[in-house]
C-alpha positions as CSV (number, residue, x, y, z in Angstrom):
1,M,93.8,84.8,96.3
2,S,91.7,87.8,97.1
3,K,89.8,89.9,94.5
4,I,90.4,93.5,95.3
5,L,88.6,96.5,93.7
6,I,90.2,100.0,94.1
7,K,87.7,102.7,93.2
8,N,88.2,106.3,92.1
9,G,91.9,106.5,92.8
10,L,94.2,109.1,91.3
11,I,96.7,107.0,89.5
12,V,100.3,108.1,88.9
13,N,101.7,105.9,86.2
14,E,103.8,106.1,83.0
15,N,104.1,109.9,83.1
16,A,100.4,110.6,83.5
17,V,98.0,111.3,86.4
18,Y,94.4,110.2,85.9
19,E,91.4,108.9,87.9
20,S,90.5,105.3,87.5
21,D,89.5,102.0,89.1
22,I,91.7,99.0,89.4
23,F,90.5,95.4,89.6
24,I,92.9,92.8,91.0
25,K,92.4,89.0,90.6
26,N,94.8,86.0,91.1
27,G,97.5,88.4,92.3
28,K,97.6,90.5,89.1
29,I,96.0,93.6,87.7
30,E,93.1,92.4,85.6
31,L,91.5,95.8,84.7
32,V,92.5,99.5,84.8
33,Q,89.5,101.6,83.7
34,S,86.7,103.8,85.1
35,G,83.4,102.4,86.4
36,I,84.5,98.8,87.0
37,Q,81.5,96.8,88.3
38,K,82.8,93.5,89.5
39,F,82.5,91.4,92.7
40,A,85.4,91.8,95.0
41,D,86.4,90.3,98.3
42,Y,87.6,93.7,99.3
43,T,86.8,97.2,98.0
44,I,89.0,100.2,98.7
45,N,87.5,103.7,98.2
46,A,90.6,105.6,97.0
47,A,88.8,108.8,96.2
48,G,91.1,111.7,97.0
49,K,94.1,109.3,97.3
50,L,97.1,108.6,95.1
51,V,97.6,105.1,93.7
52,I,101.2,104.4,92.5
53,P,103.1,101.2,91.7
54,G,105.1,99.7,94.6
55,I,108.5,101.2,95.1
56,I,111.4,99.0,94.0
57,D,114.6,99.6,96.0
58,D,117.6,98.2,94.1
59,Q,120.1,98.6,97.0
60,V,119.6,97.5,100.6
61,H,121.6,95.8,103.4
62,F,119.2,93.8,105.5
63,R,122.1,92.3,107.5
64,E,121.1,88.7,107.3
65,P,123.0,86.4,107.7
66,G,125.7,87.5,110.2
67,S,124.5,90.8,111.8
68,V,120.8,90.2,112.7
69,Y,121.3,92.2,115.9
70,K,121.2,95.3,113.5
71,G,118.4,94.1,111.2
72,S,117.1,91.0,109.5
73,V,115.1,90.1,106.4
74,F,112.1,89.8,108.8
75,T,112.4,93.2,110.4
76,E,113.7,95.3,107.5
77,S,111.3,93.9,104.9
78,R,108.4,94.9,107.2
79,A,109.8,98.4,107.6
80,A,110.0,98.5,103.8
81,V,106.3,97.7,103.4
82,Y,105.5,100.5,105.9
83,G,107.3,102.8,103.5
84,G,105.6,101.6,100.3
85,V,108.6,99.5,99.2
86,T,107.1,96.3,97.7
87,S,110.4,94.9,96.2
88,F,114.0,95.1,97.3
89,M,117.5,93.8,96.2
90,D,119.9,93.0,99.0
91,M,123.6,93.2,99.0
92,P,126.1,90.4,99.5
93,N,128.4,91.9,102.3
94,N,127.1,89.5,104.9
95,N,128.9,87.2,107.3
96,P,129.9,85.0,105.6
97,S,130.1,87.0,102.4
98,I,127.8,85.8,99.6
99,T,130.5,84.7,97.1
100,T,129.3,81.2,96.3
101,Q,126.0,80.0,94.7
102,E,125.3,77.9,97.8
103,A,125.6,80.9,100.1
104,L,123.4,82.9,97.7
105,Q,120.7,80.2,97.7
106,S,120.8,80.2,101.5
107,K,119.6,83.8,101.5
108,Y,116.8,83.0,99.1
109,D,115.8,80.2,101.5
110,I,115.6,82.7,104.4
111,A,113.6,85.2,102.4
112,R,111.1,82.6,101.1
113,T,109.7,82.3,104.6
114,K,110.6,85.6,106.3
115,S,110.3,88.4,103.8
116,A,107.2,90.6,103.7
117,A,108.3,92.2,100.4
118,N,109.3,90.8,97.0
119,Y,113.1,90.1,97.0
120,S,116.2,89.5,95.1
121,F,119.8,89.1,96.2
122,Y,123.1,90.1,94.5
123,M,125.9,87.6,94.0
124,G,129.1,89.0,95.5
125,A,132.4,89.3,93.6
126,S,135.8,88.7,95.2
127,N,139.3,88.4,93.8
128,D,139.0,84.7,93.4
129,N,135.4,83.6,92.7
130,I,135.0,84.1,88.9
131,D,133.8,80.5,88.5
132,E,131.0,81.1,91.0
133,I,130.1,84.4,89.3
134,L,129.7,82.8,85.9
135,R,127.3,80.2,87.4
136,T,124.8,83.0,88.3
137,N,121.3,82.6,86.8
138,N,120.3,85.9,85.2
139,E,116.7,84.9,85.2
140,N,116.3,84.9,89.0
141,V,119.3,86.9,90.4
142,C,119.3,90.6,90.1
143,G,123.1,91.0,89.4
144,I,126.7,90.8,90.4
145,K,127.9,93.3,93.1
146,I,131.5,94.5,92.9
147,F,132.9,96.5,95.8
148,M,135.6,98.5,94.0
149,G,136.1,100.2,97.4
150,S,134.9,100.2,101.0
151,S,133.9,96.7,101.8
152,T,134.3,94.1,104.4
153,G,135.6,90.5,104.5
154,N,136.8,89.3,101.1
155,L,134.5,91.4,98.9
156,L,136.9,94.2,98.0
157,V,137.9,93.6,94.3
158,D,141.1,95.6,93.9
159,D,142.9,93.4,91.3
160,T,142.5,95.0,87.8
161,R,143.0,91.6,86.2
162,V,140.0,90.2,88.1
163,L,137.9,93.3,87.1
164,E,138.8,92.7,83.5
165,N,137.8,89.0,83.8
166,I,134.4,89.8,85.4
167,F,133.6,92.6,82.9
168,S,134.7,90.6,79.9
169,Q,133.1,87.2,80.9
170,S,130.0,87.9,82.9
171,S,126.7,88.3,81.2
172,S,125.0,89.5,84.4
173,L,124.2,93.0,85.3
174,I,127.2,94.3,87.2
175,A,126.5,96.8,90.1
176,T,129.4,98.7,91.5
177,H,130.3,100.6,94.6
178,C,133.0,103.0,93.3
179,E,135.6,104.5,95.6
180,D,139.4,104.1,95.0
181,E,140.5,102.2,98.1
182,D,144.1,103.2,98.0
183,S,143.1,106.8,98.1
184,V,140.7,106.2,101.0
185,K,143.4,104.6,103.0
186,A,145.9,107.4,102.2
187,N,143.4,110.1,103.3
188,E,142.5,108.2,106.4
189,S,146.1,108.0,107.4
190,L,146.6,111.7,106.8
191,Y,143.5,112.9,108.7
192,F,143.8,110.3,111.6
193,D,147.5,111.3,112.1
194,K,146.5,114.9,112.2
195,Y,143.4,114.7,114.4
196,G,143.7,111.4,116.3
197,D,140.7,109.7,117.9
198,D,138.9,113.1,118.2
199,I,138.5,113.6,114.5
200,A,134.9,114.8,113.7
201,A,132.4,113.5,111.1
202,V,132.8,116.8,109.2
203,Y,136.0,115.4,107.7
204,H,134.3,112.3,106.3
205,P,133.7,113.9,102.8
206,K,137.3,115.1,102.8
207,I,138.6,111.6,103.5
208,R,136.2,110.1,100.9
209,N,136.4,113.0,98.5
210,D,135.0,113.5,95.0
211,E,138.3,112.7,93.2
212,L,138.5,109.1,94.6
213,C,134.9,108.5,93.7
214,Y,135.5,109.7,90.1
215,M,138.6,107.6,89.7
216,S,136.7,104.5,90.5
217,S,133.5,105.3,88.6
218,A,135.5,106.2,85.5
219,L,137.4,102.9,85.7
220,A,134.1,101.0,85.9
221,V,132.6,102.9,83.0
222,D,135.8,102.4,80.9
223,L,135.7,98.6,81.6
224,A,132.0,98.5,80.7
225,K,132.5,100.3,77.4
226,K,135.5,98.2,76.6
227,H,133.7,94.9,77.1
228,N,130.1,96.1,76.3
229,S,129.1,95.0,79.8
230,R,125.8,95.8,81.5
231,L,126.9,98.2,84.3
232,H,124.8,99.9,87.0
233,V,126.8,102.4,89.1
234,L,125.4,102.7,92.6
235,H,124.9,105.7,94.9
236,L,126.6,108.5,92.9
237,T,127.6,111.5,95.0
238,T,129.7,114.0,93.0
239,A,129.2,116.6,90.3
240,K,132.3,115.3,88.5
241,E,130.9,111.8,88.1
242,M,127.9,113.1,86.3
243,H,130.0,113.7,83.1
244,L,130.3,109.9,82.9
245,F,126.7,109.2,82.2
246,D,124.4,109.8,79.2
247,N,120.9,111.2,78.9
248,K,120.6,111.0,75.2
249,V,119.8,107.3,75.1
250,K,116.5,105.8,76.2
251,L,116.8,103.9,79.5
252,E,115.8,100.6,77.9
253,D,118.7,101.0,75.5
254,K,121.4,102.0,78.0
255,R,124.3,99.6,78.7
256,I,125.5,101.9,81.5
257,T,123.0,103.2,84.1
258,A,123.3,105.1,87.4
259,E,121.6,105.4,90.7
260,V,121.3,108.1,93.3
261,C,120.2,107.6,96.9
262,V,117.7,109.7,98.9
263,H,120.2,110.8,101.6
264,H,122.6,112.2,99.0
265,L,119.7,114.2,97.6
266,Y,118.5,115.3,101.0
267,F,121.7,116.1,103.0
268,D,124.9,118.0,102.2
269,D,128.1,118.5,104.1
270,S,126.7,121.3,106.2
271,D,124.5,118.7,108.0
272,Y,127.4,116.9,109.6
273,L,127.5,119.6,112.3
274,E,124.1,118.6,113.5
275,K,123.8,114.9,112.4
276,G,127.4,113.7,112.8
277,N,127.8,110.0,112.5
278,L,124.1,109.6,111.9
279,I,124.7,110.6,108.2
280,K,128.2,108.9,108.0
281,C,127.9,106.7,104.9
282,N,130.1,105.4,102.1
283,P,130.4,107.1,99.6
284,A,130.1,110.2,101.7
285,I,127.5,112.9,101.6
286,K,129.4,115.8,100.0
287,S,129.0,119.5,99.2
288,K,126.0,121.6,98.4
289,D,127.3,122.0,94.8
290,D,127.5,118.2,94.5
291,N,124.0,117.9,95.8
292,L,122.7,120.4,93.3
293,A,124.5,118.5,90.5
294,L,122.9,115.3,91.6
295,W,119.5,117.0,91.4
296,A,120.2,118.4,87.9
297,A,121.3,114.9,86.7
298,L,118.3,113.2,88.2
299,L,115.9,115.6,86.5
300,N,117.6,115.4,83.2
301,D,117.8,111.6,83.3
302,K,121.6,111.1,83.6
303,L,120.7,109.4,86.9
304,D,118.2,106.7,86.3
305,V,117.2,105.2,89.7
306,I,116.4,106.5,93.2
307,A,117.3,104.0,96.0
308,T,118.3,104.0,99.6
309,D,121.4,101.9,100.3
310,H,119.5,101.1,103.6
311,A,122.2,100.1,106.1
312,P,121.1,99.9,109.7
313,H,123.5,100.0,112.6
314,T,122.7,100.1,116.3
315,W,122.5,103.4,118.2
316,E,125.4,102.3,120.3
317,E,127.6,101.7,117.3
318,K,126.6,105.1,115.8
319,S,127.3,106.8,119.1
320,K,131.0,105.9,119.0
321,K,133.6,108.4,118.0
322,Y,133.7,109.1,114.3
323,K,136.8,107.0,113.7
324,Y,135.1,103.9,115.1
325,A,131.5,104.4,114.1
326,P,130.3,102.3,111.1
327,S,129.0,103.9,107.9
328,G,125.4,103.5,106.8
329,L,121.9,104.9,107.4
330,P,118.5,103.1,107.9
331,L,116.3,104.6,105.1
332,V,114.0,102.1,103.4
333,Q,110.9,103.0,105.4
334,H,111.3,106.7,104.6
335,S,112.5,106.9,101.0
336,L,109.1,107.5,99.4
337,V,108.0,110.2,101.9
338,T,111.4,111.9,101.6
339,M,110.8,112.2,97.8
340,L,107.2,113.5,98.5
341,D,108.8,116.1,100.7
342,F,110.7,117.3,97.7
343,Y,107.5,117.2,95.7
344,H,105.8,119.5,98.2
345,R,108.7,121.9,97.8
346,D,108.1,121.9,94.0
347,M,111.5,120.3,93.3
348,I,110.2,117.2,91.5
349,S,106.9,116.0,90.0
350,L,105.0,113.0,91.1
351,E,105.4,111.5,87.7
352,K,109.2,111.7,88.0
353,I,109.2,110.2,91.4
354,V,107.2,107.2,90.2
355,D,109.5,106.9,87.1
356,K,112.7,106.9,89.2
357,M,111.5,104.7,92.0
358,C,109.2,102.3,90.2
359,H,109.4,102.3,86.4
360,S,113.2,102.8,86.0
361,P,114.3,100.1,88.5
362,A,112.0,97.7,86.6
363,K,113.5,98.8,83.2
364,T,117.1,98.9,84.5
365,F,117.0,95.3,85.8
366,K,114.3,94.1,83.3
367,I,112.1,92.8,86.1
368,K,109.3,90.7,84.8
369,E,105.8,92.2,85.2
370,R,106.5,94.7,87.9
371,G,107.1,98.4,88.3
372,Y,103.9,99.6,86.5
373,I,100.2,99.8,86.8
374,R,99.4,97.6,83.8
375,E,96.9,94.9,83.1
376,G,98.6,91.5,83.4
377,Y,101.3,92.8,85.8
378,W,101.6,91.7,89.4
379,A,99.5,93.9,91.7
380,D,102.1,95.7,93.7
381,L,100.5,99.0,94.6
382,V,100.7,101.8,97.2
383,I,97.8,104.1,98.2
384,L,98.8,107.4,99.6
385,D,97.1,110.2,101.6
386,M,99.0,113.2,100.3
387,D,97.6,115.6,102.8
388,K,98.3,113.6,106.0
389,E,101.1,115.2,108.1
390,W,103.0,113.1,110.6
391,T,106.3,113.2,112.5
392,V,109.0,110.5,112.6
393,E,109.2,109.3,116.2
394,K,110.5,106.2,117.9
395,D,107.1,104.5,118.1
396,N,106.6,104.7,114.3
397,I,110.1,103.6,113.3
398,Y,110.0,100.0,112.2
399,Y,113.7,99.3,111.7
400,K,115.2,96.9,114.2
401,C,117.7,99.6,115.1
402,K,114.9,102.0,116.1
403,W,116.4,105.2,114.9
404,S,116.3,107.4,111.8
405,P,118.2,110.4,110.6
406,F,114.8,111.9,110.0
407,E,113.7,111.5,113.6
408,G,111.7,114.6,114.6
409,H,111.0,115.6,110.9
410,R,107.4,116.3,110.0
411,F,106.4,114.8,106.6
412,K,103.4,115.5,104.5
413,G,102.2,112.3,102.8
414,L,101.4,109.0,104.4
415,V,101.4,105.4,103.1
416,E,98.0,104.2,104.0
417,Q,97.7,100.8,102.2
418,V,100.1,98.5,100.4
419,I,99.2,95.6,98.1
420,I,101.8,93.0,97.3
421,N,101.0,90.3,94.6
422,G,97.3,91.1,94.9
423,E,97.2,90.7,98.7
424,L,96.6,93.6,101.2
425,A,99.9,93.7,103.0
426,L,99.4,97.0,105.0
427,E,96.2,98.8,106.0
428,F,96.2,102.0,108.0
429,G,99.4,101.3,110.0
430,K,98.7,97.6,110.5
431,L,100.4,94.7,108.7
432,R,97.8,92.3,107.4
433,N,99.4,89.8,105.1
434,T,103.2,89.3,105.3
435,K,103.2,86.0,103.3
436,A,102.5,87.3,99.8
437,A,106.1,88.1,98.8
438,K,107.7,86.4,95.8
439,R,111.2,86.1,94.4
440,L,111.8,88.6,91.6
441,L,112.3,87.3,88.1
442,F,114.1,89.0,85.2
443,D,114.5,88.8,81.5
444,K,117.6,86.6,80.9
445,D,119.2,89.0,78.3
446,R,120.1,92.2,80.1
């Protein structure tokens, strides 16, 4: 393994910003201090640059197996590295669905040879696989994913007896997609009957409204409280749901945690007129008031983690009429720079960005030796030029689908170098080492 010395970087870590050197040996951070004088195979002069822990994205859909024409572990993990994401957790709504331990292991086998970033995969819940769920190894699997609404195949769990069984019996972290499916279907029938095939994307947040999100999230929270389960509610979107979460307990002591995604922080329902299906996602992007409530909850720590729900579809699929266009946005390459956009607008501090995108995912999932710049931790690091301005264009989009809802937007802040497990993975726009990734490991008791 390489020895790397980072000199004079401005480190953002554990609610502090300070200048320091970092010495990396055998894949891990050996020293964090000023004036390090050690031989290194590679020295990086980071003067004037930010150095942060690698981003940990706890919710992506890399589409493999089953839909590799949209994206794959190979393509999307490389896009992630370009965006400073050094670790990801991928969802089980593949084809076939990941509802057996054998299917789950097959995804790990793919990632072992193809992923450029550290990886973990959720075990999927269905109405009839409780035995498979209970076989899940909490030390090397990030959690159980329950689609309590809006899923494909056999992953929709709509039987309350099954939910009770999972929440009462599983010791794994349970991550939920919360929308009440019966309400979604009723609203779809109402709006599709009224507007037919010409219904516009502006009706998406009315079909998937705040009430049906709250109904499902409240049910998940009630079940978690009843059974003292470890619950992580994904991609919150409404002001009403914020009342379900607590900011009076330290994150490491919380049994119920919450996530917000960058697109729900960036867009609101006024953007459907311009973006249309490009921002069609489930749960839906909602009102400006909901957006403001998400921001307030993020800053006051009711919301614990920032992620992407990266979900690529082809341009042809997204170009269909609203009724037939799939839901989901490709985001993993642009999540960090989107949050830096908010920093430049004085909406959030650098320390808070690092907390919500690096430290908090590590705390929430109890990931071993990642998420911080600490001696003895794996060296997953991102070096940023905060003054560099650049525009999202086709030739710098690395998703397989080759489009982004941010296309044409000018960002300030560029990921220059990325180190993964002590190896230089990205340097000034060029991938250097795509073989350094490792499977994420977790504390067993979560």
